[in-house]
C-alpha positions in Angstrom: -84.6 -72.9 179.1 -82.9 -69.9 177.4 -86.0 -67.8 177.9 -86.1 -68.7 181.6 -82.4 -67.7 181.9 -83.0 -64.4 180.1 -86.0 -63.7 182.3 -84.0 -64.3 185.5 -81.2 -62.1 184.2 -83.8 -59.3 183.6 -85.2 -59.7 187.1 -81.8 -59.5 188.7 -80.8 -56.6 186.5 -84.0 -54.8 187.4 -83.6 -55.4 191.1 -80.0 -54.1 191.0 -81.1 -50.9 189.3 -84.0 -50.3 191.6 -82.0 -50.9 194.7 -79.2 -48.5 193.6 -81.8 -45.7 193.2 -83.3 -46.2 196.7 -83.6 -42.9 198.6 -81.5 -43.4 201.7 -79.4 -40.3 202.5 -76.6 -40.7 205.1 -77.1 -37.8 207.5 -75.6 -39.4 210.7 -73.0 -36.6 210.9 -75.8 -34.1 211.6 -76.5 -35.8 214.9 -75.4 -33.5 217.7 -74.2 -30.6 215.6 -73.4 -28.0 218.3 -75.6 -25.1 217.1 -78.8 -23.6 218.5 -82.0 -25.2 217.2 -80.0 -28.3 216.2 -83.0 -30.5 215.7 -84.4 -27.9 213.4 -81.1 -27.7 211.5 -81.2 -31.4 210.7 -84.9 -31.3 209.9 -84.5 -28.3 207.6 -81.5 -29.8 205.9 -83.2 -33.1 205.2 -86.5 -31.4 204.2 -84.7 -29.1 201.7 -83.1 -32.0 199.9 -86.3 -34.1 199.9 -88.1 -31.2 198.2 -85.1 -30.7 195.8 -85.3 -34.4 194.9 -89.1 -34.0 194.3 -88.4 -30.9 192.1 -90.7 -28.8 194.3 -89.0 -25.6 193.5 -91.4 -23.2 195.1 -91.1 -25.1 198.4 -87.3 -25.0 198.3 -87.4 -21.3 197.8 -88.6 -20.9 201.4 -85.2 -22.3 202.5 -83.3 -19.6 200.7 -81.6 -16.7 202.5 -82.8 -13.1 202.6 -79.9 -12.0 200.5 -80.7 -14.7 197.9 -84.4 -13.7 197.8 -83.4 -10.0 197.4 -81.6 -10.9 194.2 -83.8 -13.7 192.8 -87.6 -13.6 192.9 -89.7 -16.7 193.5 -91.0 -16.7 189.9 -87.5 -16.3 188.4 -86.2 -19.1 190.7 -89.0 -21.5 189.7 -88.7 -20.7 186.0 -84.9 -21.2 186.0 -85.4 -24.7 187.4 -88.2 -25.5 185.1 -86.0 -24.6 182.1 -83.2 -27.0 183.2 -82.9 -30.6 181.9 -86.1 -32.5 182.8 -84.2 -35.8 182.9 -82.1 -34.6 185.8 -82.8 -36.3 189.2 -81.3 -36.2 192.6 -80.9 -39.9 193.5 -79.4 -39.6 196.9 -76.9 -37.7 199.0 -74.4 -38.3 201.9 -73.1 -35.8 204.4 -69.4 -36.2 204.4 -68.3 -33.5 206.8 -69.8 -30.7 209.0 -67.9 -27.6 210.0 -69.6 -25.3 212.5 -68.2 -21.7 212.1 -70.5 -20.1 214.6 -73.9 -20.6 216.2 -75.5 -19.3 213.0 -73.2 -20.7 210.2 -72.6 -24.3 209.2 -70.7 -25.6 206.2 -71.1 -29.1 205.0 -69.4 -31.3 202.3 -72.2 -33.3 200.7 -71.8 -36.0 198.1 -74.7 -35.7 195.7 -75.8 -38.5 193.4 -77.5 -36.7 190.5 -77.9 -36.2 186.8 -79.4 -38.4 184.1 -77.1 -41.1 185.3 -76.0 -41.5 188.9 -73.0 -39.2 188.9 -71.4 -38.6 192.2 -70.1 -35.1 193.0 -68.8 -33.6 196.2 -70.1 -30.1 197.0 -69.7 -27.5 199.7 -73.0 -26.2 201.0 -73.5 -23.4 203.4 -76.3 -22.9 205.8 -77.1 -19.9 208.0 -79.6 -19.3 210.8 -81.6 -16.2 210.1 -85.1 -14.9 211.0 -85.5 -17.9 213.4 -84.9 -20.6 210.8 -82.1 -22.4 209.0 -81.5 -21.2 205.4 -79.3 -22.5 202.6 -76.9 -20.2 200.8 -76.1 -22.6 198.0 -77.4 -26.0 197.3 -74.3 -27.5 195.6 -76.2 -29.2 192.7 -74.6 -29.3 189.3 -78.1 -29.1 187.9 -79.2 -26.0 189.8 -78.8 -22.6 188.2 -78.2 -21.5 191.8 -75.8 -24.2 192.8 -73.0 -21.9 193.9 -73.0 -18.8 196.0 -74.2 -15.5 194.6 -71.5 -12.9 195.1 -72.5 -9.3 195.6 -70.2 -6.5 194.5 -70.3 -3.4 196.7 
C-alpha cells in the first residue's frame, strides 16, 4: 500500500512538473499591433523566441539589426552563446505590454521564464523594421551575452 501511494505521488509530481514546463507563450497583445507588415511582426517575434528556446543561435542571428551585425559577427555571436551555461533554458514567455513608437519601432515588455529553474523576469525588448523585415535590437534574456542594447559612442 505504501509503495502504491509513493508511486501515485511520483506520478502526480511528474505531471505537475511537466505541465509547468509546457511551451505556451501568451502573445495575444500582438494581435492588431498598428504597424505595417503586422502579420510579419507577430510571426517574426514568435519565431525568434522559438529559435531562442531551441538554442538555434545561428538562426536567431538573422533577426538581429544591421547595427548589431556590424558590431558582432555571426561566429562571435554563436560562440558567445555556446560558452554560456548549458543548463539554461527558455521555458516560456508572456507579452505584457506593447508600445508602438512609430511604423518601424515597437517596444514590448516580455515576461521570460528562464534559467536552470523557472525564474520569471520582466524585460524590455525593442524591435525595428529594417530592410523589409522585423529585427530585434535586444532579446532581454538574462542568459544572453547580448540581452541588452549595444550602445555606440560617437
